[in-house]
N, C-alpha and C positions, 0 to 999 in steps of 0.2 A: 386510716380509712382507705378502702379499696373501691374503685369504680370500674365497671365493665365498659370497654371500648370496642366497637366492632370495626375491624380492619379489613373486613371481607374474607378473613381466613380464621374464623373462630372468634371467640371473645376473650382476649388476654386481659388479665387484671392489672390495673395500673395504680400504684401507690399515690394517694393524694399528696403525700408529702413531697413528691417529686414536682408537683405543680407549684410554680412560684406563688408566694404568699399573696401578691397583689391580684392574682387571677381567681383565687378561691372564694367560694361564696357559701353561705348558709341560707338556703331558701332564697328570699328576696333580698337578702342583705349581705354586704361584704363581711368578711370573718372579723371577729372582735380583735385580733391581733392587729389589723390595720388601723383601728381606732387607738389601741395602745401605743403603737408607734408614732401616730400623729401627735399624741400627747407627750410622749417621753423622749422620743428620738425622731423628729419629723423628716429628716434625711438619714436613711439607714441602709446598710448594705443588704443585698437581696441576691440569692442565687437564681440564675436564668437557666431555661431548659437546656441550653447547649453547654452548660457547666460553667460558664463564666460568671463573673460577679458585676453587678450594676448598683448604682445608687438609686434608692426608692424615694420619691419625694411625695408626701402625703398631705401637707397643709395647703389650704386653698391659695393663699397669697404666694407661696413658694412655687406651686404648680403654675399659676399665672405667669410668674417671673420667668420660668424655664420655657414655657410654651411661647411666650411673647417676645423672645429674644433670639432670633436666628443668627445674630452676630457672635454670640457666645455658645450657643447650643446648636449643633448641626444636625440635620436630618440625613445628610449624606454619610455613607459608611466610611468614617475616617479612622476608626479604632482598629488596631492591630490585634487580632483575636489571640495571637500567641502570647502577647504581653499584657493585655488589659482584659482579657475576658470578653471580647466582642463577639457578635453574632457571626458565625462562620458562613451563613447563607450568602448567595451571590447579591451583588449590589441590585437594588430595584431597577426594573426595566425602565428604558427610556420612556417618558411620557407619565410614568407613575408619580403623580405630584408629591405624594408623601415622602418620597425618597429623594427629594431635590431641594436645594437651597437657592436663594437668589444668586445670580440673575435668571438661571434657568427656570426656577419655580415661577418667578414673575412673569416670564414670556408665556409659560404654558397657561398659567392662571388668567392672564390677560385674554387669551384665545377663548377660553371656556366661560368666564364670568357672564358674558352677554346672554348665554343660554339659561342662566339660572337667577335672572332678575325677578323681582316680585311680579312685574307685568307678564313675563313669560310663564312663570309658574301658575299665575291665575288662569291662563288660557288653557292649561291642563285640567283644571278643576272639574268641568262637565265630564271629561272622560274618566276621571278618577271616581266621580260619583256613580257613573254607569257601571264601571268595573266592580265597585263594592256592591251595588244593588244586584247585579247579575250573581254574584257569588253568595249573597244572602238568599236570594231566590232559590238557588240551587240547594242550599242547605235547608231551607224550609221545605222544598219539594221532597227531598231525600228523607227528611224527618230525623228525629233523635234516635240514638245518640250520634255525635259527630266527633271527629278529631278536628279541632279548630285550626291547627297548624295546616293540616293537609287541605281542608276545606276553604279556609279564609286567610289566615295570617301570612302564609307563604305565597300562595298564587296571586294575591292582590298586588303587593309591591313588586313581585317578579314581573308580572304582566305590565305594570306601569314602567318599570325601567327598561323592559323589552322594547316597548313602544317608543319610549323616549330616545333610546339609542338607535333602534332599527335592527334589533336582534330578533330573529324568529322565535316566537314563544315556544315552538316545538323543541328548540334547542335549550331551553331553560335548565334542564337537568345536566347539560354539558358543562354549565358553569356553577350550578348549585353544588354538585358533588365536590369539584376541586375547592371551592371556597370554604366549605365546612371543614375539610382537611386542613387547609392552610391556617385556619384559625384555631385548630384544637392543639393546645400545648401539651396534651397527654401523648401525642404521637411523636415518633421519632422525627428528628430534624430532617432527615433525608426524605421522609414521606412528605413533610410539609413543603420542601423544595421542589419535589417532583410535582406536587399538585400545583404549584405556581407555574412551573414549566408547562404543564398540560393546559391550564387555563389560557396563558399567553399564546400557545399554539392555536387554540380555538379562536381567539381573538384576531390572530395574524391572518388566518384563512378568511375571516369575516371582513377584515379590511381590505384584503386583495379583491374580494367580490365587490366591495363599495367603490374601490378604485375604478373598476371596469363599468359599473352601473350604479352611480351615487343615488341613494334614496333621499326622501324628504326628512328623515329624522336626523338625530344629532351626529352620527357618524358620517352620513352622507352629506350633511351641511358642512362638516369640518373638512371633508374631502374636496368639496366645491369651492369653498371659500379660503381655505388654508392648506390645500393639498401640497402646494409648493413649499410651505414652511414646515410641514410636519412630515416625518418619515413614517414608513408602515409600522416600524417599531414603536414610535411615539404614539400614533394613533391607536395601536393595540394596548399600549400602557394606559392611555386615558381610558379607553373602553374597559379595561381590566379593573381599574380603580372604581369606576362608576358602577359597574356590575357588582363588584364585591361589596362596596359600601352601600350601594343602592337597594339591594334587596335583603341582604343579612341583617343590618341594623333595623330597618323598619319592620321586617317580618318578625324579628325576635322581640322588638318593643310591642307589637300588637299582641303577640301571644303571651309574653310574661306580663305586660300590662293588663290584659284581660284577667289573667289569674289573680293578679294583685287586687284589681278593682272588685272581683268577686268575694274577696276577703274584707272589702271596705264598701259595703252596699251604699252607704251615705254618699260616697264619692261618685259611684256609679250613677246615683239618682241625679247628680248635677248635670251629667251628660244627656240624661233623658229629658229633664225638665227645664233646663236653663241654658239656652244657646250661648248666652253671653258668658258663661263660666267654662265653656269647652277649651278655650285656649289655656286658661289657668290650670285645668285638670291635666291637660297634655304637658305642660311645662313642669308641673309638680311631678308627674310620672317620669319625665326625662331626668330630673334632678334625682329623685328618690332611687330610681332603678340604676341609672348610669351603666347601662348594659355593656358599654364599650369600656373595659377594664383600664385600658391604658392606650394613649396615642403612641405612634412609632417612637421607639427609643431614640433619644438624642445622644450626641457625642460632645463632650466639652471641647471646644476650640483651644481654650487656654485655661490655665488654673483659675478657678472661680470659687467663691464662697456662696452657698445657698443654705438658708436656715441655720446658719453658724457652722455648717460642715465644708471643709475644704474638699474640692473636687479637682482632681488633677487633670491636665490636658490629655485627651485621648480616652478618659474614662466615660462609661455609659451611664446615662441618666434615664430613669423611667418615672413617669408620673402616673399616680393612682387617681383617676377620675372619681371613682366611688368614694375614696377617702376625702377627697377635696370638696365634693358636693355635699358631705355630711359633716363638714368642719363647723363646730359649735361656735368658734370665734366669728364666723360669718353668718350662720344661719341658726336661729334659735329654734330649739326642739327639733333638731335636724334629723333625728332617728324616727320621726313620725311623718306619715303621709298626710299632707294637709293643703288641699287646693285653695283654702281661703287665706293662706299666709301671704304676706306681702311679697310680690315677685322678687326673686333673687336671680342675679346673672350667673346661672349655673355653667358648668363647664362640659356638659354632656357631649357638645359637639366640638370640643377643644377650644382653642383660643389662639389668637394671633394670625399670622399669615396662613397657617395650615388650618384654620377653622373650616369645618366641613363645608365644602362648596354646595352640596346638596341639602343643607339643612332646612331651607324653605321648602323643598319638595317633601322631605320627610315629615315636617311639621303639617303640611297641608293634608297628606295622605292620613296622618292620625287624627287631625281634626275632623276629618270626613268619617273614617272608618270606625272610630270608637263610638260616637253617638249613633251611628246607623246601626251597628251591631247591638247595642243595648236597647235601642228603641224597637228594633225588630223582634227582639227575643227578651222581653222584659222578665222572664222567669229563668234566663240563662243561669245555669250552676255548673259546678265541676262534677264529673261523673265518678271522680276518685278522690280520696283524701288529698289535700295539698301536699302532705309529706311524701306521697307516692308518685308525685310528678317526677319525670325523667329530666332534671335539670342538666344542662351541658356544663358541668362543673369545672371543665379544663379548657374552656373555649375563651379567646379574646373577647368575642362577642357572646355575652351571656344569653342563654335561651332555654328553650324546652324542646325535646325531641318530638313530643306530642303533648296535646291538650285535650283530653276526653271531656265532653261537655254534653248536657242534655238541656231540655226546656219543656 
C-alpha cells in the first residue's frame, strides 16, 4: 500500500510496508497483525524506521512490566546503533523528560508536578470552557461545511497549551509544523531530526525572552522559581515536550474521537444527554483509539526475560499501546467501543514514572470539548465517507489531516 506524504517539494509516495508494524492502522483500529502477534508471539522482532531491530511488546501485562521498571528498561539512549540497531538520532535535549532516567527525571518531574495537580487543572476549566465556546460560536457563525481540525480540534488545545506555557498564540504554527514532522515515521530520519532541532531553537529563543522578562505562565514561573536550578536548554526541553505532547495528542483525540463517535451515535448521545457518563465516554475513547502508538523506546539495561522472550542488554524494546489496550486477557470484548463497560485502567497515557504529566489537562479538555461540540451541533455528521478521511497512517500520534463535517 502506498500513501502520499507532503514534504513541501511534491508528493512522493511512501510504501506502507516501510512503516513499522506497530504504527500502522486500518481506520480506527490497529492492524490485525498486532493482534496476531499478541496471541502467538507477544514479544516479537520489529524493524524500525532507521533500519535497526527492536523487540515489540504487545500484551497488557508485559507492557506494564516494561513501562513500570526504569531499573531494567532505560529511556536514555544507551544502545549502540552500530551493534544493536538503536536509534541513530541525537540524545533527547536536556529537560525533555521522556529521554531521562532517575535521578535526572525525578528532579525535573518534581519541579513540574505542582503545576499539574488536580487543583491547578481545575483553575483552568473556566478558560478552557471559554475557548471551546468561542470556537463553536465561530463555527456556527461561518456555517457548514467546516473542517473540524482547522476550526476546532487543533486550535482549542493549541490555544490552551500556549496560554499554559506563555507561548504567543501567533507562534503556534512555528511549533505545529515541526511537531508533525517529528512524529511522522514515513519521513526520512534526517528530516525528523532537523524538525526537532528547529523546534528546540524556537523554544530556546522563547526561554531567553522569559529570562529577561518572566511572565505569569508556566515558563515564566519556572524562570522565577527555579531559574537557578534549570539551564536555558533544560527550560527549552521542558517547553518542547509540553508543546509537542500538549497539542498533538489532544488535538488528534478530538478529531479522531469525533469521527469515531459519528459512527456510534448511541455513544455520542451519552455526551449530549448524561453529564454523568461523559468521563466514561472519554476514557473508553482513550482506550479504544490509543492514538499514541508507542511510548519512547526503552533500552534493556541488562539481560531480561519478558513474556518468555530473552532480551539482551543494549537491545531496544518498543511497547504497543493500541495492542495492550485491546488485550482480551484484560478487557472483554475489547474490539468494540462501549462506554458502559466497567472502567479498565488503560495505558493510553503510559504507565510508571513516565506516565503523561499532562494527562489531567488532556482529560479535562476532552470532558469539556466533546459534550459542547455534540450539544451545539446535534445534527453533526461527516461530509465525506469515513473511508475517504485522510488518516495520518505513518505518525506516532495517530490522527487525521482534515475532518470535513456539516450540520
